[in-house]
PAMI-531010 format. One record per atom (N, C-alpha, C): residue number from 1; residue in one letter; atom name; y, x, z. Coordinates in nm, 4 decimals. Example, Ala and Ser with C-alpha at 12.3 -4.5 7.8 and 13.67 -1.06 7.14 Angstrom:
2
<site 1 A N <-0.5690 1.3190 0.7800>>
<site 1 A CA <-0.4500 1.2300 0.7800>>
<site 1 A C <-0.3300 1.3200 0.7800>>
<site 2 S N <-0.2250 1.2850 0.7080>>
<site 2 S CA <-0.1060 1.3670 0.7140>>
<site 2 S C <0.0030 1.2900 0.7870>>
END
This chain:
149
<site 1 M N <1.3302 -1.3125 -0.3382>>
<site 1 M CA <1.4226 -1.2544 -0.2443>>
<site 1 M C <1.3925 -1.1051 -0.2306>>
<site 2 P N <1.4352 -1.0253 -0.3266>>
<site 2 P CA <1.4078 -0.8815 -0.3181>>
<site 2 P C <1.4925 -0.8127 -0.2106>>
<site 3 T N <1.4307 -0.7177 -0.1450>>
<site 3 T CA <1.4996 -0.6399 -0.0417>>
<site 3 T C <1.5487 -0.5097 -0.1041>>
<site 4 Y N <1.6757 -0.4800 -0.0876>>
<site 4 Y CA <1.7346 -0.3588 -0.1439>>
<site 4 Y C <1.7367 -0.2442 -0.0444>>
<site 5 A N <1.7557 -0.2730 0.0822>>
<site 5 A CA <1.7568 -0.1687 0.1855>>
<site 5 A C <1.7173 -0.2328 0.3181>>
<site 6 S N <1.6453 -0.1570 0.3992>>
<site 6 S CA <1.6102 -0.2070 0.5320>>
<site 6 S C <1.6286 -0.0949 0.6332>>
<site 7 N N <1.6535 -0.1341 0.7557>>
<site 7 N CA <1.6782 -0.0393 0.8637>>
<site 7 N C <1.5560 -0.0418 0.9558>>
<site 8 R N <1.4519 0.0308 0.9163>>
<site 8 R CA <1.3277 0.0301 0.9930>>
<site 8 R C <1.3445 0.0983 1.1276>>
<site 9 K N <1.4345 0.1937 1.1360>>
<site 9 K CA <1.4568 0.2647 1.2607>>
<site 9 K C <1.5167 0.1736 1.3687>>
<site 10 A N <1.5845 0.0678 1.3266>>
<site 10 A CA <1.6449 -0.0255 1.4216>>
<site 10 A C <1.5384 -0.0929 1.5069>>
<site 11 F N <1.4233 -0.1238 1.4486>>
<site 11 F CA <1.3171 -0.1891 1.5237>>
<site 11 F C <1.2523 -0.0933 1.6230>>
<site 12 H N <1.2644 0.0353 1.5987>>
<site 12 H CA <1.2102 0.1348 1.6914>>
<site 12 H C <1.3077 0.1618 1.8059>>
<site 13 D N <1.4361 0.1673 1.7764>>
<site 13 D CA <1.5366 0.2032 1.8764>>
<site 13 D C <1.5902 0.0845 1.9553>>
<site 14 Y N <1.5770 -0.0372 1.9014>>
<site 14 Y CA <1.6356 -0.1544 1.9648>>
<site 14 Y C <1.5340 -0.2671 1.9730>>
<site 15 S N <1.5523 -0.3537 2.0712>>
<site 15 S CA <1.4770 -0.4786 2.0738>>
<site 15 S C <1.5715 -0.5867 2.0210>>
<site 16 I N <1.5295 -0.6535 1.9164>>
<site 16 I CA <1.6129 -0.7509 1.8467>>
<site 16 I C <1.5976 -0.8866 1.9162>>
<site 17 E N <1.7082 -0.9431 1.9605>>
<site 17 E CA <1.7057 -1.0695 2.0323>>
<site 17 E C <1.7391 -1.1886 1.9431>>
<site 18 D N <1.8233 -1.1685 1.8434>>
<site 18 D CA <1.8662 -1.2781 1.7576>>
<site 18 D C <1.9058 -1.2195 1.6227>>
<site 19 T N <1.8945 -1.2979 1.5167>>
<site 19 T CA <1.9374 -1.2516 1.3851>>
<site 19 T C <2.0331 -1.3527 1.3231>>
<site 20 V N <2.1222 -1.3010 1.2397>>
<site 20 V CA <2.2223 -1.3827 1.1704>>
<site 20 V C <2.2296 -1.3323 1.0267>>
<site 21 E N <2.2433 -1.4258 0.9331>>
<site 21 E CA <2.2603 -1.3895 0.7928>>
<site 21 E C <2.4085 -1.3930 0.7583>>
<site 22 A N <2.4561 -1.2871 0.6942>>
<site 22 A CA <2.5979 -1.2786 0.6580>>
<site 22 A C <2.6114 -1.2367 0.5127>>
<site 23 G N <2.7162 -1.2845 0.4496>>
<site 23 G CA <2.7513 -1.2379 0.3167>>
<site 23 G C <2.8224 -1.1039 0.3275>>
<site 24 L N <2.8325 -1.0338 0.2187>>
<site 24 L CA <2.8892 -0.9002 0.2186>>
<site 24 L C <2.9879 -0.8889 0.1030>>
<site 25 V N <3.1095 -0.8407 0.1322>>
<site 25 V CA <3.2106 -0.8228 0.0284>>
<site 25 V C <3.1891 -0.6860 -0.0342>>
<site 26 L N <3.1461 -0.6864 -0.1610>>
<site 26 L CA <3.1205 -0.5620 -0.2347>>
<site 26 L C <3.1973 -0.5632 -0.3651>>
<site 27 E N <3.2246 -0.4447 -0.4160>>
<site 27 E CA <3.2828 -0.4321 -0.5491>>
<site 27 E C <3.1691 -0.4399 -0.6506>>
<site 28 G N <3.2038 -0.4630 -0.7763>>
<site 28 G CA <3.1031 -0.4825 -0.8800>>
<site 28 G C <3.0058 -0.3671 -0.8948>>
<site 29 H N <3.0575 -0.2455 -0.8948>>
<site 29 H CA <2.9700 -0.1306 -0.9116>>
<site 29 H C <2.8827 -0.1083 -0.7885>>
<site 30 E N <2.9275 -0.1538 -0.6707>>
<site 30 E CA <2.8473 -0.1414 -0.5491>>
<site 30 E C <2.7279 -0.2359 -0.5532>>
<site 31 V N <2.7472 -0.3537 -0.6131>>
<site 31 V CA <2.6364 -0.4482 -0.6275>>
<site 31 V C <2.5293 -0.3877 -0.7181>>
<site 32 K N <2.5720 -0.3311 -0.8296>>
<site 32 K CA <2.4765 -0.2696 -0.9217>>
<site 32 K C <2.4060 -0.1522 -0.8559>>
<site 33 S N <2.4793 -0.0754 -0.7810>>
<site 33 S CA <2.4224 0.0399 -0.7129>>
<site 33 S C <2.3218 -0.0030 -0.6072>>
<site 34 A N <2.3523 -0.1069 -0.5313>>
<site 34 A CA <2.2593 -0.1567 -0.4293>>
<site 34 A C <2.1331 -0.2113 -0.4943>>
<site 35 K N <2.1479 -0.2785 -0.6071>>
<site 35 K CA <2.0310 -0.3350 -0.6756>>
<site 35 K C <1.9410 -0.2278 -0.7341>>
<site 36 T N <1.9948 -0.1103 -0.7603>>
<site 36 T CA <1.9109 -0.0002 -0.8092>>
<site 36 T C <1.8525 0.0819 -0.6955>>
<site 37 G N <1.8763 0.0404 -0.5724>>
<site 37 G CA <1.8135 0.1056 -0.4583>>
<site 37 G C <1.8919 0.2215 -0.3999>>
<site 38 Q N <2.0204 0.2275 -0.4230>>
<site 38 Q CA <2.1023 0.3374 -0.3724>>
<site 38 Q C <2.1809 0.2954 -0.2487>>
<site 39 A N <2.1160 0.2196 -0.1604>>
<site 39 A CA <2.1812 0.1752 -0.0368>>
<site 39 A C <2.0959 0.2159 0.0824>>
<site 40 T N <2.1621 0.2531 0.1920>>
<site 40 T CA <2.0940 0.2926 0.3139>>
<site 40 T C <2.1673 0.2310 0.4328>>
<site 41 L N <2.0903 0.1721 0.5239>>
<site 41 L CA <2.1479 0.1103 0.6427>>
<site 41 L C <2.1233 0.1931 0.7686>>
<site 42 T N <2.0557 0.3034 0.7580>>
<site 42 T CA <2.0252 0.3857 0.8747>>
<site 42 T C <2.1546 0.4411 0.9331>>
<site 43 G N <2.1740 0.4194 1.0607>>
<site 43 G CA <2.2939 0.4668 1.1282>>
<site 43 G C <2.4125 0.3738 1.1162>>
<site 44 A N <2.3962 0.2606 1.0484>>
<site 44 A CA <2.5068 0.1658 1.0309>>
<site 44 A C <2.5149 0.0714 1.1505>>
<site 45 Y N <2.6317 0.0126 1.1683>>
<site 45 Y CA <2.6520 -0.0843 1.2753>>
<site 45 Y C <2.7617 -0.1813 1.2338>>
<site 46 V N <2.7724 -0.2907 1.3091>>
<site 46 V CA <2.8695 -0.3955 1.2791>>
<site 46 V C <2.9719 -0.4003 1.3918>>
<site 47 T N <3.0992 -0.4073 1.3548>>
<site 47 T CA <3.2053 -0.4223 1.4536>>
<site 47 T C <3.2818 -0.5507 1.4255>>
<site 48 I N <3.3412 -0.6049 1.5303>>
<site 48 I CA <3.4251 -0.7243 1.5166>>
<site 48 I C <3.5649 -0.6859 1.5611>>
<site 49 R N <3.6603 -0.7021 1.4684>>
<site 49 R CA <3.7974 -0.6622 1.4946>>
<site 49 R C <3.8916 -0.7669 1.4367>>
<site 50 A N <3.9825 -0.8150 1.5197>>
<site 50 A CA <4.0843 -0.9138 1.4797>>
<site 50 A C <4.0202 -1.0395 1.4198>>
<site 51 G N <3.9088 -1.0839 1.4766>>
<site 51 G CA <3.8446 -1.2058 1.4313>>
<site 51 G C <3.7662 -1.1921 1.3030>>
<site 52 E N <3.7402 -1.0701 1.2580>>
<site 52 E CA <3.6631 -1.0464 1.1371>>
<site 52 E C <3.5545 -0.9441 1.1649>>
<site 53 A N <3.4419 -0.9575 1.0976>>
<site 53 A CA <3.3288 -0.8666 1.1159>>
<site 53 A C <3.3255 -0.7658 1.0017>>
<site 54 Y N <3.2940 -0.6409 1.0356>>
<site 54 Y CA <3.2894 -0.5333 0.9373>>
<site 54 Y C <3.1601 -0.4535 0.9517>>
<site 55 L N <3.1046 -0.4141 0.8387>>
<site 55 L CA <2.9891 -0.3247 0.8353>>
<site 55 L C <3.0416 -0.1830 0.8233>>
<site 56 R N <3.0020 -0.0969 0.9156>>
<site 56 R CA <3.0517 0.0401 0.9164>>
<site 56 R C <2.9372 0.1372 0.9003>>
<site 57 N N <2.9652 0.2481 0.8352>>
<site 57 N CA <2.8748 0.3616 0.8212>>
<site 57 N C <2.7497 0.3305 0.7385>>
<site 58 A N <2.7545 0.2287 0.6545>>
<site 58 A CA <2.6439 0.1990 0.5633>>
<site 58 A C <2.6708 0.2694 0.4308>>
<site 59 Y N <2.5699 0.3337 0.3763>>
<site 59 Y CA <2.5858 0.4099 0.2527>>
<site 59 Y C <2.5453 0.3244 0.1339>>
<site 60 I N <2.6377 0.3064 0.0397>>
<site 60 I CA <2.6074 0.2481 -0.0907>>
<site 60 I C <2.6624 0.3460 -0.1931>>
<site 61 G N <2.5714 0.4100 -0.2638>>
<site 61 G CA <2.6074 0.5185 -0.3547>>
<site 61 G C <2.6882 0.4747 -0.4745>>
<site 62 R N <2.7379 0.5735 -0.5465>>
<site 62 R CA <2.8164 0.5505 -0.6673>>
<site 62 R C <2.7230 0.5112 -0.7805>>
<site 63 Y N <2.7601 0.4104 -0.8570>>
<site 63 Y CA <2.6779 0.3671 -0.9697>>
<site 63 Y C <2.6871 0.4719 -1.0796>>
<site 64 K N <2.5736 0.5174 -1.1251>>
<site 64 K CA <2.5687 0.6326 -1.2169>>
<site 64 K C <2.6327 0.6038 -1.3534>>
<site 65 Q N <2.6172 0.4822 -1.4060>>
<site 65 Q CA <2.6665 0.4524 -1.5398>>
<site 65 Q C <2.8143 0.4146 -1.5442>>
<site 66 S N <2.8813 0.4055 -1.4307>>
<site 66 S CA <3.0215 0.3660 -1.4329>>
<site 66 S C <3.1108 0.4893 -1.4400>>
<site 67 A N <3.2215 0.4736 -1.5080>>
<site 67 A CA <3.3158 0.5835 -1.5236>>
<site 67 A C <3.4386 0.5592 -1.4362>>
<site 68 G N <3.5018 0.6654 -1.3937>>
<site 68 G CA <3.6270 0.6554 -1.3193>>
<site 68 G C <3.6096 0.6228 -1.1728>>
<site 69 L N <3.4944 0.6525 -1.1164>>
<site 69 L CA <3.4720 0.6243 -0.9746>>
<site 69 L C <3.4612 0.7520 -0.8929>>
<site 70 E N <3.5351 0.8526 -0.9305>>
<site 70 E CA <3.5287 0.9798 -0.8587>>
<site 70 E C <3.5796 0.9675 -0.7159>>
<site 71 T N <3.6683 0.8718 -0.6920>>
<site 71 T CA <3.7262 0.8555 -0.5585>>
<site 71 T C <3.6540 0.7500 -0.4762>>
<site 72 H N <3.5391 0.7042 -0.5224>>
<site 72 H CA <3.4636 0.6012 -0.4507>>
<site 72 H C <3.4118 0.6549 -0.3176>>
<site 73 D N <3.4402 0.5837 -0.2099>>
<site 73 D CA <3.3939 0.6214 -0.0763>>
<site 73 D C <3.2629 0.5473 -0.0488>>
<site 74 E N <3.1527 0.6227 -0.0393>>
<site 74 E CA <3.0204 0.5617 -0.0239>>
<site 74 E C <2.9999 0.4956 0.1115>>
<site 75 I N <3.0675 0.5421 0.2158>>
<site 75 I CA <3.0454 0.4856 0.3484>>
<site 75 I C <3.1686 0.4101 0.4002>>
<site 76 R N <3.2418 0.3488 0.3094>>
<site 76 R CA <3.3613 0.2762 0.3494>>
<site 76 R C <3.3236 0.1531 0.4321>>
<site 77 E N <3.4207 0.1006 0.5018>>
<site 77 E CA <3.4038 -0.0191 0.5822>>
<site 77 E C <3.4009 -0.1410 0.4904>>
<site 78 R N <3.2991 -0.2275 0.5076>>
<site 78 R CA <3.2849 -0.3454 0.4231>>
<site 78 R C <3.2932 -0.4725 0.5077>>
<site 79 K N <3.3659 -0.5694 0.4581>>
<site 79 K CA <3.3866 -0.6939 0.5324>>
<site 79 K C <3.2634 -0.7830 0.5199>>
<site 80 L N <3.2293 -0.8496 0.6300>>
<site 80 L CA <3.1183 -0.9443 0.6318>>
<site 80 L C <3.1732 -1.0858 0.6295>>
<site 81 L N <3.1018 -1.1736 0.5624>>
<site 81 L CA <3.1441 -1.3124 0.5492>>
<site 81 L C <3.0631 -1.3976 0.6456>>
<site 82 L N <3.1283 -1.4385 0.7536>>
<site 82 L CA <3.0676 -1.5226 0.8561>>
<site 82 L C <3.1642 -1.6357 0.8904>>
<site 83 H N <3.1099 -1.7461 0.9408>>
<site 83 H CA <3.1954 -1.8538 0.9896>>
<site 83 H C <3.2625 -1.8080 1.1192>>
<site 84 K N <3.3770 -1.8658 1.1464>>
<site 84 K CA <3.4546 -1.8266 1.2643>>
<site 84 K C <3.3762 -1.8473 1.3934>>
<site 85 N N <3.3021 -1.9583 1.4032>>
<site 85 N CA <3.2254 -1.9828 1.5254>>
<site 85 N C <3.1099 -1.8835 1.5404>>
<site 86 E N <3.0530 -1.8371 1.4302>>
<site 86 E CA <2.9493 -1.7334 1.4367>>
<site 86 E C <3.0081 -1.6022 1.4875>>
<site 87 I N <3.1265 -1.5677 1.4387>>
<site 87 I CA <3.1916 -1.4441 1.4830>>
<site 87 I C <3.2232 -1.4514 1.6322>>
<site 88 I N <3.2732 -1.5638 1.6774>>
<site 88 I CA <3.3050 -1.5796 1.8203>>
<site 88 I C <3.1782 -1.5698 1.9045>>
<site 89 R N <3.0703 -1.6336 1.8585>>
<site 89 R CA <2.9436 -1.6293 1.9319>>
<site 89 R C <2.8897 -1.4865 1.9409>>
<site 90 L N <2.8957 -1.4137 1.8305>>
<site 90 L CA <2.8496 -1.2746 1.8307>>
<site 90 L C <2.9375 -1.1875 1.9190>>
<site 91 Q N <3.0669 -1.2105 1.9137>>
<site 91 Q CA <3.1603 -1.1324 1.9950>>
<site 91 Q C <3.1351 -1.1560 2.1438>>
<site 92 N N <3.1097 -1.2788 2.1822>>
<site 92 N CA <3.0812 -1.3093 2.3221>>
<site 92 N C <2.9500 -1.2460 2.3681>>
<site 93 K N <2.8499 -1.2468 2.2815>>
<site 93 K CA <2.7220 -1.1847 2.3181>>
<site 93 K C <2.7368 -1.0353 2.3391>>
<site 94 T N <2.8125 -0.9704 2.2538>>
<site 94 T CA <2.8263 -0.8251 2.2658>>
<site 94 T C <2.9105 -0.7857 2.3856>>
<site 95 K N <3.0063 -0.8695 2.4232>>
<site 95 K CA <3.0897 -0.8377 2.5395>>
<site 95 K C <3.0146 -0.8583 2.6704>>
<site 96 D N <2.9463 -0.9713 2.6841>>
<site 96 D CA <2.8872 -1.0099 2.8113>>
<site 96 D C <2.7640 -0.9277 2.8477>>
<site 97 K N <2.6690 -0.9178 2.7594>>
<site 97 K CA <2.5402 -0.8621 2.7947>>
<site 97 K C <2.5211 -0.7159 2.7562>>
<site 98 G N <2.6214 -0.6549 2.6987>>
<site 98 G CA <2.6049 -0.5157 2.6571>>
<site 98 G C <2.5162 -0.5009 2.5354>>
<site 99 L N <2.5155 -0.6017 2.4499>>
<site 99 L CA <2.4349 -0.5971 2.3284>>
<site 99 L C <2.5182 -0.5373 2.2152>>
<site 100 T N <2.4508 -0.5000 2.1076>>
<site 100 T CA <2.5190 -0.4438 1.9925>>
<site 100 T C <2.4715 -0.5140 1.8663>>
<site 101 L N <2.5479 -0.5019 1.7595>>
<site 101 L CA <2.5152 -0.5647 1.6318>>
<site 101 L C <2.4679 -0.4577 1.5337>>
<site 102 I N <2.3454 -0.4729 1.4859>>
<site 102 I CA <2.2823 -0.3744 1.3988>>
<site 102 I C <2.2419 -0.4418 1.2678>>
<site 103 P N <2.2751 -0.3828 1.1520>>
<site 103 P CA <2.2263 -0.4388 1.0254>>
<site 103 P C <2.0772 -0.4084 1.0099>>
<site 104 L N <2.0011 -0.5094 0.9715>>
<site 104 L CA <1.8569 -0.4935 0.9610>>
<site 104 L C <1.8080 -0.4858 0.8173>>
<site 105 E N <1.8688 -0.5650 0.7298>>
<site 105 E CA <1.8157 -0.5748 0.5942>>
<site 105 E C <1.9256 -0.6153 0.4970>>
<site 106 L N <1.9244 -0.5553 0.3789>>
<site 106 L CA <2.0149 -0.5902 0.2698>>
<site 106 L C <1.9289 -0.6490 0.1595>>
<site 107 Y N <1.9539 -0.7754 0.1226>>
<site 107 Y CA <1.8668 -0.8425 0.0273>>
<site 107 Y C <1.9460 -0.9410 -0.0574>>
<site 108 S N <1.8782 -0.9973 -0.1552>>
<site 108 S CA <1.9399 -1.0938 -0.2450>>
<site 108 S C <1.8864 -1.2322 -0.2124>>
<site 109 H N <1.9769 -1.3299 -0.2091>>
<site 109 H CA <1.9393 -1.4689 -0.1852>>
<site 109 H C <2.0184 -1.5560 -0.2810>>
<site 110 K N <1.9512 -1.6201 -0.3727>>
<site 110 K CA <2.0138 -1.7042 -0.4747>>
<site 110 K C <2.1209 -1.6285 -0.5519>>
<site 111 G N <2.0942 -1.5050 -0.5853>>
<site 111 G CA <2.1846 -1.4243 -0.6652>>
<site 111 G C <2.2972 -1.3570 -0.5885>>
<site 112 L N <2.3038 -1.3779 -0.4576>>
<site 112 L CA <2.4088 -1.3176 -0.3765>>
<site 112 L C <2.3496 -1.2105 -0.2859>>
<site 113 I N <2.4272 -1.1078 -0.2580>>
<site 113 I CA <2.3833 -1.0025 -0.1672>>
<site 113 I C <2.4099 -1.0484 -0.0245>>
<site 114 K N <2.3059 -1.0471 0.0580>>
<site 114 K CA <2.3166 -1.0895 0.1976>>
<site 114 K C <2.2758 -0.9749 0.2884>>
<site 115 L N <2.3242 -0.9803 0.4115>>
<site 115 L CA <2.2922 -0.8805 0.5124>>
<site 115 L C <2.2389 -0.9532 0.6354>>
<site 116 K N <2.1215 -0.9120 0.6816>>
<site 116 K CA <2.0663 -0.9681 0.8040>>
<site 116 K C <2.1114 -0.8798 0.9187>>
<site 117 I N <2.1826 -0.9411 1.0143>>
<site 117 I CA <2.2358 -0.8697 1.1302>>
<site 117 I C <2.1526 -0.9066 1.2516>>
<site 118 G N <2.1179 -0.8077 1.3304>>
<site 118 G CA <2.0431 -0.8327 1.4522>>
<site 118 G C <2.1286 -0.8085 1.5750>>
<site 119 V N <2.1204 -0.9003 1.6709>>
<site 119 V CA <2.1825 -0.8799 1.8009>>
<site 119 V C <2.0787 -0.8040 1.8816>>
<site 120 A N <2.1099 -0.6789 1.9160>>
<site 120 A CA <2.0075 -0.5890 1.9672>>
<site 120 A C <2.0467 -0.5281 2.1007>>
<site 121 K N <1.9438 -0.4938 2.1750>>
<site 121 K CA <1.9615 -0.4231 2.3011>>
<site 121 K C <1.8839 -0.2930 2.2900>>
<site 122 G N <1.9458 -0.1835 2.3288>>
<site 122 G CA <1.8825 -0.0528 2.3158>>
<site 122 G C <1.7584 -0.0395 2.4022>>
<site 123 K N <1.6558 0.0263 2.3473>>
<site 123 K CA <1.5322 0.0497 2.4214>>
<site 123 K C <1.5419 0.1815 2.4963>>
<site 124 K N <1.4783 0.1862 2.6102>>
<site 124 K CA <1.4640 0.3113 2.6851>>
<site 124 K C <1.3470 0.3890 2.6258>>
<site 125 Q N <1.3327 0.5143 2.6654>>
<site 125 Q CA <1.2277 0.5986 2.6097>>
<site 125 Q C <1.0880 0.5415 2.6380>>
<site 126 F N <1.0653 0.4889 2.7605>>
<site 126 F CA <0.9334 0.4373 2.7926>>
<site 126 F C <0.9026 0.3091 2.7151>>
<site 127 D N <1.0064 0.2310 2.6812>>
<site 127 D CA <0.9854 0.1130 2.5970>>
<site 127 D C <0.9419 0.1527 2.4574>>
<site 128 K N <0.9994 0.2610 2.4058>>
<site 128 K CA <0.9626 0.3085 2.2728>>
<site 128 K C <0.8171 0.3536 2.2721>>
<site 129 R N <0.7772 0.4247 2.3763>>
<site 129 R CA <0.6379 0.4704 2.3848>>
<site 129 R C <0.5426 0.3518 2.3920>>
<site 130 E N <0.5807 0.2512 2.4686>>
<site 130 E CA <0.4969 0.1332 2.4835>>
<site 130 E C <0.4798 0.0601 2.3506>>
<site 131 S N <0.5881 0.0459 2.2747>>
<site 131 S CA <0.5782 -0.0224 2.1459>>
<site 131 S C <0.4949 0.0584 2.0465>>
<site 132 I N <0.5019 0.1904 2.0528>>
<site 132 I CA <0.4192 0.2746 1.9666>>
<site 132 I C <0.2721 0.2562 2.0018>>
<site 133 K N <0.2409 0.2507 2.1312>>
<site 133 K CA <0.1024 0.2293 2.1740>>
<site 133 K C <0.0499 0.0951 2.1246>>
<site 134 K N <0.1317 -0.0095 2.1326>>
<site 134 K CA <0.0901 -0.1414 2.0861>>
<site 134 K C <0.0623 -0.1400 1.9359>>
<site 135 K N <0.1480 -0.0747 1.8594>>
<site 135 K CA <0.1286 -0.0661 1.7147>>
<site 135 K C <0.0011 0.0083 1.6817>>
<site 136 E N <-0.0239 0.1203 1.7512>>
<site 136 E CA <-0.1452 0.1980 1.7246>>
<site 136 E C <-0.2701 0.1199 1.7622>>
<site 137 L N <-0.2663 0.0464 1.8720>>
<site 137 L CA <-0.3798 -0.0344 1.9132>>
<site 137 L C <-0.4072 -0.1447 1.8119>>
<site 138 K N <-0.3024 -0.2106 1.7642>>
<site 138 K CA <-0.3187 -0.3156 1.6637>>
<site 138 K C <-0.3753 -0.2573 1.5346>>
<site 139 R N <-0.3266 -0.1409 1.4942>>
<site 139 R CA <-0.3750 -0.0743 1.3737>>
<site 139 R C <-0.5227 -0.0396 1.3872>>
<site 140 K N <-0.5616 0.0076 1.5055>>
<site 140 K CA <-0.7011 0.0446 1.5302>>
<site 140 K C <-0.7923 -0.0779 1.5270>>
<site 141 I N <-0.7483 -0.1878 1.5866>>
<site 141 I CA <-0.8266 -0.3112 1.5847>>
<site 141 I C <-0.8416 -0.3627 1.4423>>
<site 142 D N <-0.7341 -0.3630 1.3661>>
<site 142 D CA <-0.7407 -0.4079 1.2271>>
<site 142 D C <-0.8347 -0.3200 1.1456>>
<site 143 R N <-0.8322 -0.1912 1.1709>>
<site 143 R CA <-0.9178 -0.0972 1.0986>>
<site 143 R C <-1.0658 -0.1247 1.1294>>
<site 144 T N <-1.0992 -0.1492 1.2566>>
<site 144 T CA <-1.2390 -0.1758 1.2922>>
<site 144 T C <-1.2843 -0.3098 1.2363>>
<site 145 I N <-1.1976 -0.4079 1.2319>>
<site 145 I CA <-1.2338 -0.5369 1.1749>>
<site 145 I C <-1.2627 -0.5231 1.0250>>
<site 146 R N <-1.1809 -0.4453 0.9568>>
<site 146 R CA <-1.2005 -0.4245 0.8118>>
<site 146 R C <-1.3325 -0.3527 0.7823>>
<site 147 T N <-1.3678 -0.2563 0.8657>>
<site 147 T CA <-1.4904 -0.1802 0.8379>>
<site 147 T C <-1.6157 -0.2607 0.8686>>
<site 148 K N <-1.6089 -0.3566 0.9591>>
<site 148 K CA <-1.7262 -0.4370 0.9956>>
<site 148 K C <-1.7511 -0.5508 0.8981>>
<site 149 I N <-1.6509 -0.5863 0.8207>>
<site 149 I CA <-1.6674 -0.6978 0.7253>>
<site 149 I C <-1.7294 -0.6495 0.5976>>
END
């Protein structure tokens, strides 16, 4: 299960409450481009419109070896493949609690490109500082354990 792109900044800016796996509608050259590592999820988000989910503002670059793609839009809106009940559940969560849908990871599963979506709540500045302190403390403890062994 190779990972093609991940949104590491999402874990810093948001607290992830739930995750959902979704398929992604891509063109052939976009699949090749994502597999070569030309995809970025930073700044991307998921919207639900007319009963369908869309990935917005995600960058998937132009495949270098393909010809005739001068008009390719790298940050176009891409449709997500979810069951209707999953879409309704996500839509209800985002409406009621003020949560948002953030793409976390773009990866391959059984030969298909999948997107892991997180139902996230934005962190305040003091929450971000607290999580940084926890990470540094854990790193320091791991470092001391390694040196004593």
